[in-house]
C-alpha positions as CSV (number, residue, x, y, z in Angstrom):
1,M,13.9,23.7,-12.8
2,E,11.3,22.7,-10.2
3,L,8.8,22.6,-13.1
4,Y,10.9,19.9,-14.8
5,R,11.2,17.9,-11.6
6,S,7.4,18.1,-11.0
7,K,6.6,17.0,-14.5
8,I,9.1,14.1,-14.5
9,R,7.8,12.9,-11.1
10,E,4.2,13.2,-12.3
11,L,4.8,11.2,-15.5
12,L,6.8,8.5,-13.8
13,E,4.3,8.1,-10.9
14,F,1.2,8.2,-13.2
15,N,2.7,5.5,-15.4
16,N,3.7,3.3,-12.4
17,Q,7.4,3.4,-13.2
18,R,8.8,4.3,-9.8
19,E,9.4,0.6,-8.9
20,Y,11.9,0.3,-11.8
21,F,14.3,2.8,-10.3
22,Y,16.3,3.0,-7.1
23,K,18.0,5.9,-5.3
24,E,21.8,6.5,-5.4
25,K,23.6,7.6,-2.2
26,E,25.5,10.9,-2.2
27,E,28.8,9.0,-1.6
28,A,28.4,7.1,-4.9
29,I,27.7,10.4,-6.8
30,Q,30.8,12.0,-5.2
31,E,32.9,9.0,-6.1
32,V,31.9,9.4,-9.8
33,E,32.8,13.1,-9.6
34,E,36.1,12.4,-7.9
35,R,37.2,9.5,-10.1
36,L,36.3,11.3,-13.4
37,N,37.3,14.8,-12.1
38,V,34.0,16.4,-13.1
39,T,31.0,18.1,-11.4
40,L,27.7,16.6,-12.4
41,P,24.9,19.0,-13.2
42,D,22.2,19.6,-10.7
43,S,19.6,17.9,-12.8
44,Y,21.5,14.6,-13.1
45,R,22.5,14.7,-9.4
46,W,18.8,15.2,-8.5
47,F,17.8,12.3,-10.8
48,L,20.4,10.0,-9.3
49,K,19.3,10.8,-5.7
50,E,15.6,10.5,-6.5
51,Y,15.6,7.7,-9.0
52,G,19.1,6.4,-9.3
53,G,19.4,4.4,-12.5
54,G,17.7,1.6,-14.3
55,G,14.3,1.8,-15.9
56,N,11.7,0.0,-18.0
57,G,11.9,1.0,-21.6
58,L,13.6,4.2,-20.4
59,Y,17.1,3.5,-19.2
60,V,19.5,5.9,-17.5
61,N,22.9,5.0,-16.3
62,D,23.5,4.8,-12.5
63,C,26.8,5.6,-10.9
64,N,28.3,2.1,-11.5
65,D,27.3,2.2,-15.2
66,I,28.8,5.7,-15.6
67,L,32.2,4.4,-14.3
68,H,31.9,1.2,-16.3
69,Y,31.3,3.0,-19.6
70,H,33.9,5.6,-19.0
71,D,36.5,2.9,-18.5
72,R,35.3,1.0,-21.5
73,F,35.5,4.0,-23.8
74,K,38.8,5.5,-22.6
75,T,40.6,3.7,-25.4
76,F,38.3,5.5,-27.9
77,N,39.4,8.9,-26.6
78,I,36.1,9.9,-25.1
79,P,36.2,13.7,-25.0
80,K,37.3,15.4,-21.7
81,G,34.3,16.0,-19.4
82,Y,31.9,13.7,-21.2
83,I,29.8,11.5,-18.9
84,I,28.0,8.6,-20.6
85,I,24.4,8.6,-19.2
86,E,23.0,6.1,-21.8
87,H,24.9,3.8,-24.1
88,C,22.9,2.8,-27.3
89,D,25.3,0.4,-29.1
90,E,26.8,2.6,-31.8
91,Y,26.4,5.9,-29.9
92,S,26.1,7.3,-26.4
93,Y,24.2,10.2,-24.8
94,C,26.7,12.1,-22.8
95,L,26.7,15.1,-20.4
96,D,29.2,17.6,-21.7
97,T,30.4,18.9,-18.3
98,E,33.0,21.1,-19.9
99,K,30.1,23.4,-21.0
100,M,28.6,23.8,-17.5
101,M,26.6,27.0,-17.0
102,N,24.4,27.7,-14.0
103,N,25.0,24.2,-12.7
104,E,23.6,22.6,-15.9
105,C,25.3,21.3,-19.1
106,P,24.1,20.1,-22.5
107,V,23.4,16.5,-23.4
108,V,25.2,15.4,-26.6
109,N,25.1,12.4,-28.9
110,W,28.7,11.0,-29.2
111,S,30.0,8.0,-31.1
112,A,33.3,6.3,-30.6
113,H,33.0,5.2,-34.2
114,E,32.3,8.6,-35.9
115,K,33.8,12.1,-35.7
116,G,30.6,14.1,-35.3
117,I,29.1,15.2,-32.0
118,Y,25.4,16.1,-32.1
119,P,23.5,18.2,-29.6
120,A,20.6,16.3,-28.0
121,A,19.2,18.7,-25.3
122,D,20.1,21.9,-23.5
123,N,20.2,20.0,-20.2
124,F,19.4,16.6,-18.6
125,Y,15.9,17.7,-17.5
126,K,14.9,18.3,-21.1
127,H,16.6,15.1,-22.3
128,L,14.8,13.0,-19.7
129,L,11.4,14.6,-20.1
130,E,11.7,14.0,-23.9
131,K,12.6,10.3,-23.3
132,I,9.7,9.9,-20.8
133,E,7.2,11.5,-23.2
134,N,8.5,9.3,-26.0
135,A,8.1,6.2,-23.9
136,I,4.5,7.1,-23.2
137,E,3.7,8.0,-26.8
138,N,5.1,4.7,-28.0
139,E,3.4,2.8,-25.3
140,W,6.6,1.2,-24.0
141,W,5.1,0.9,-20.6
142,E,1.8,-0.7,-21.6
143,E,1.2,-4.2,-20.2
């Protein structure tokens, strides 16, 4: 997993994206876990502590956003253990914490308006790395 961390750091630093993120405190992460009765995967905990949330053309929910979206989608019967890490209007990327294995879980694409749930990545590291590479390829960070 350190390979993923190194690659993510390298790409964000090289593309001058560090300033668009901020670090979350351990207390905020624990509050999310307690309020939602979940354990976040190591990859997402690392990201929150290292980068927090926010972004520039690459958005990832911080602790406040996680709680906000969870409250917002409770009436839509969000599946147990799903943590919304990015809301994209008609669908959301979620951590499926019910399928935790070796302190990691898959990222899925879930919609409150459809029945299907679609796999997005084996873990948050892979999901994030793909998003970063996509942002670079599409020149979202060019000035």
